[in-house]
N, C-alpha and C positions, 0 to 999 in steps of 0.2 A: 410214413417210412422215410427216414433220412437217406439221402443219396450216398453219403460216405459216413460210415459209422465206426471207423477204427478208433478214434479218440473218444474216450468215455468221460473225460473231465468236463466240467461246466465251462462253456465258452463265454458266458455272460460275465461282465466285469462289474463289480459293485463299486459305485462311486460314492455311496453314502449320501446321496442328494436328499433322501427322504427321512433320514434319521437325525435327531438333534445332536449337536456337538457334545462331546464328553464334558460333563460337569456344567452344561448350560443352565440346568435348573437351579444348581446351587449358586452360580455366579450371576444370574440374571438380575437379582435384586438383593440388597443386604437384608438381614433379619430385621423384623419390626422392632426388636428391643434395642438395636444399635442406635446410639446417640453420639453427637459430637461432644467431646470433653471440653469443658471451659478452660481457657488459658490460665496458666499459673499466675497468681497475684491479682486476678480480676475481682471486681466487687461482686460478692455473692448476691447481694440484693438486686443489683442491676441485671445480673444474669437471670434472676428469678422473674423480673418483670418482662423480659423478652422471650418470645417463643423459641423453643429449641429447634434448630435447623435440621431437617432430615434430607439426606442426599436423594435426588430423584432416581427412580429405577432406570437402568440403562437397557434399552431395547435394541436389538440388532436392526440395522438399517440396510436393506438390500441394495446393492450397487449395480446389479446386472452383469457382473463379471462371472466368468465360469470358475467353479472351484478347482483347486489344484488337483491334478490327477494323482491317483494312488500309484506308488512305484510298482512296476511289473517287470517280469523277465523279458528278455529280448524276443522270445518266441510267442508271447501271448498275443501281441498285435504286430503284424509285419508292415502293413501299409496303412495304418490308421492315420487319418487326416487330423491336423490340428484344428480345434474349433475356431471359427471365425469370431473375432471380438471387435465390435464397433465401438470406438472410443468417442466420447462426447467432448467438445472443446471446453477448456477451462476458462473462466472469466479472467480478464486481464488484472483486475484488482481483487483483493480478498473480500469476501462477502461480509457484510456487517452482521452482528449477532442477531438482529431482528430478521434479516434475510435467511440466516442459517436456521433459525427456529421455524420460519415459515416453510423452508424446504423440507425439514425433518417432519413437520406436521403433514405435508402433502405426501411424502413417500413412506412414512412409517406405517406399518400394518395396524389395522384397527384393533386387532387382538391376536393372541397366539394362534399359530396355525394348528389345525386339528391333527392329532397323531394319526398316522396312516398305519394300516395293518402290516404285519411282518411279510405278507405276501408281496408287498411293494418294495421290499428291501433291495431287490436286484433291479437294475436298470440297464438299458443298452448303452453303448458308447455314444449314442446320439441323445441320451437323456430322455428317451421315451419310456415312460413308466407303464409297465403292463403286469398284471397278475399272472401267476402260473396258469390259471384257468384260461386267461386270454391268449397266452402263448400256445397252449395246447389246442385251443379252438382254431388258431391260425394255422398250426401244423396240420390239423385234420382237414381244414379247408383246402390247403395245398394238395394234400393226398387225394382228396375227392376230385380236384381239378385234373391232376395227372391221370387218375383212374378214368375219368370221362374222356380225356384225350387219347388214352391208350385204347379204350373201347372203340372210339371212332377210327383209330388207325387200323384196327383189324376188321373194320366193317366189310371190306371187300372179301376177305377170307370168310367171314361169317356168312355173308350173303351167298357166296358160292357154295360153301359146304352145306348150309341150311337148305338151300334150294335143291341140291342134289339129294340130300337125305329125305327132305319132305316129299320129293317126287317118288323116292323109293317106297316111302310109307303111305303114299296116297292111296286111299280106298282099300288099305290093307287092315284086316282085323286080326290076323294071326301070322305067326312067324313060320315061314317055310324055307325050303332050300333056294327057291327062286329069289326070295327077298334078300337072303344073305349074299347071293351072288351079285345082285344089283348094288347092295351096300358096299361090297368089296370094290366094285368099279368106282363108286362115288368117292370112297376114301383115297384110292390111288390117284384119282383125278385132282383131289385137293392137295396132292404132293406129300402125303404122309409116307410114301414109299411102299414098295411091295413087301419088303420084309416086315416092316412095322404093321402094315395092314393085315397080313396073314396071321401074325402073332395075336393081334387084337381079336380078330374073328375066331381064331382057334379057342381062345378063352370064352368068347361069347357062346360058341357052340357047346362047350362043356357046361356052361351055365344053363343052357336050354335043356340039355340032356338030364341035368340034375333037378330040373323043374324050378330052378332059381329065377329064370327069366321066362315069363309066361305071356307077356303082352308087349305092345310097342313102347309104352312108357318105361317099362322096366328095361327094355333093350337100349333106349336112349340113355337111361341112367347108367347102364353098364358101360356104354361107350365113353361117356363122360368120365367115369371112374377110372377106366383104363388109360385114357389120355393123361389125366392128372397124375396117375401113378408113375407113368413113364417120365414125365417132366420132373417130378419130385425125386425119383431115384437117381437121376443124373447128377444131382447135387452132392451125392456121396463121393464122387470122384473129382479130381481137379481141385480148384479153389472156389468155394461157393460164397465166401465172404472175406473181406479184408481184416476182420477182427481177429483172425488167427495169428497175426504177427504182433509181437509185443510192441507197445507204444514207444518204448525206449529205442527201438531200432529205426533209424531214419537215415536217408529218406526211404519211403516205401516205393520200390521200383516196379513199374509196369511196362513190359515190352509189348508192343502192338505189332502183329504180323498179319499178312494177307496179300493177295494178289492185287495188282494195280487195277483201279476202277471200281472197287467194291465199296469205296467210301471210307478208306482207312484214315486219310488226313482229316476229313471232316469229323470223323469219330473222335480223333485225338483232340481236336479243338473243342468239341462239345464236352468231352470227358474232363478236360482241364477246367472249363468254365463251371461245370456242375460241382466238381470237387473244391474249386476255389470258393464257390458260393457258400460252401459249408464252413468256411473260415480257415481253410488250409492254405499254406504257402506252396504253390505248384511251380514246377519248372519243366520245360519241354526240351527234349534232345532230338535234333534233326540228324539221325544216323543213317538215313537213306541218301547217301552221298553220290550214288550212281545215277540218280534221276534228278536233273537240275530243277524241274518243276516241283518236286516234292518239297525242297527247302523253301522255295518261293511261296507255295501254298501254306506251309506251316507258318511262315513269317506273317502272312495275312491274318491267319487265325490267331496267332500270338498277339498281334496288335489289336485285333478286334476284342479279344478277351482280357487283355491286360496281363498276360502271363509271359515271363521272360523266356527267351529262346536261346539255346546254345547250338550254334551251327558253324561249319567251316566250309572251305571252298570245295567245289565238286571234285570227286575222285579221292578225297581223303579217306584213310582207313576208318571204317565205322567204329571199330573198337577204340580208336584214339579219340574220336568225338565223344563217345560214351564216357571215356575216362575223364575228359575235361568236364563233362556235365556232372559226373558224380562228385568231382572235387568242388565244383561251384555249388552244388546242392548242399554239400556238407558245410561249406563256408557260410552259406546263407541260412543254414538250419532249416532247409525246406522240408516239408512234410512228405511230398510226393514228387517223384520224377517219372515222367511219361516219355518213353523212348520209341521213336519211329524207326522202322527197319525196312530193308529192301523187300520189294514184292515180286521178285523174280522166281519163276518155277522152271524155266527152260534149262537151267543148269543147277540141278538139285544138290550136286556135290559141293559146288562153291557156296551155295546158300547155306547148307548145313555147316560147313566149316566156318563161315562168317558168323552165324548165330552162336555156334559153340564158343568161339573166341570172345564174343560179346558177353556171353554168360559167365565165362571165366573171369573176365575183367570186373564185371558187376559183383560177382561173389567175393572177389578179393578185396573190394573196397567197402562193401556193405554186407553184413551178415545175412545169408539166406537169399540174396538178390540173384536174379530177378524174382520178386515175390509172386508176380502173376505174369503169364504170357497169354494175352488175349488174341484170339483169331477172329478177324472181321470177315463175315460172310454176308453176301448180298442175297436177301430173301427172294428177289425177283428172279434170280438165276435158277432157283429150285434145285433139282437134282445135280446140276452142274456145280452149284455151290457146295453141295455135299461131297462131290468128288474132289474139289479143291481142298476141302477140309481134310479129307483122307490123306492127300499128298503132304500137307503141312504137318500132319501128325507124325509122318515118317522123318521129318527133318527138324522139328521143333517140339519142345516139351510144352505143348499147349495145355493151359489150365482152365480156360473158359472161352465162351463164344460171345461175340457181339453180333447181333442180327440186325443189319441195317435195311432201310427202305421197306420196313414192314407195312407201312401205310400205302405202298404203291403196288401191291400184288394181291391176287386172289388165291395165291398158292402159299399162304402163311402156314399151312400144315407142315412145311419144311422144318419148322421149329421142333415138332415132335420127332420127325425122322432124324434130325441131328442129335437130339437128346438120346434117342434110342440106339443109333448105330455108333455114335462116337463116345457115348457115356460121359459127356462133359456138360456142366451146367451152362445155361444161357445167362450170362451176367447182366447184359444190357441190351436194349432194343432201341433202334432209331425209328422215330414215329413222325418225322417231318424234317423241314429244312431249317427251322429256326435254331438258334444257338442252344436253347434249353430243351430241344426235342430229342433228348436221350434220357431214357428212364430205366430204372431197375426192372428187370424182367420178373414178373410175378406169375408163376405157373397157374395158380388158382384163378387169378384175374383173367388170364389168357383163356383158359378153358371155359370159364363162365361166360366170357365175351363171345366165344364161338357158338355157344348154345343159348344165347340170350334171345 
């Protein structure tokens, strides 16, 4: 699964390194019938006694230089590096014909290069030729790597939940009221929330009464199905994917909100790095001008990831900073603009007015902006994080959730509670401290990991 899937065009550039030049087969050697015409007035008998000269076939001699790149538009490659060309010193004097012939004999290929299949027609900008099958295998390997890391990240939640559920089911062969009561306590302790837990168990009880659930295995399967259904249904609200915005609308504007200390700045840095790694031009806007440390932290992340940062002095109107960033993004033809915002909740009226002004500025400069408003929630805080989310929903048009520090808590069940009570999709999950430890949240992978 690609991290950023908005652009659907092929990002690989064909340099034509593996295809013969046009008309090479026709011009490589003259036809066998071609002969040199005798000069006018020459003795025909003398010409008949001498063999007719045939021009030798001209073979291409590789020089080691890079081929001239194909013309491309300004947005296809933003920061592509020029290939390094190492030049060999030329001799002071011109080589003799014998030396030239010897050099050509040493460097000329022994025979024509075998034709490669059409699958090799595309090559990367580094000249590394791989078939479509090899590229697909590499993508699948990366997906498996992230899946394994995600599974390890929720190990604490899995161990806690599995331990509690296994203890409930220990030495039980039938489902009774006492078992369901103990299961309710276990799910609440895993931070699924009281409301979510009661609704799940209510459906389980109805299944038992209809004889659809008759043993412990069926009960576990029903729990798994209910959790997966909650996570999937949340994707119907908010913004579940960036592909909904037309490619012609640029930049794609993402506003990031959240209280201080939940990992908002770190999330922005990781998000910029992952989107940039997909081949997009990314720009960061430091619009949290009321906290001096916010701009300093973003500057560190921008330098670390190689993403440009638009910032101004402390106390500047955030909407003015956003306006400058939007102008810069359009001038650079950037694909994505990520906007940091203030994380204050003590004065909700000011925060709401500030966010509304920023939304008006963004919408005036770019159609439909902001296209996403992501709320960052710390998974470690559990139900407190859920309450913070409720408060932000009153002041900001949140379209999705980023759940951070998922690897550091045994209460990862908060993901289900957030999806159920807020009705918003969990877009991304933080699973570590490294710059690439931000993954697309996969509900099925999450639920399977909990019951592994």
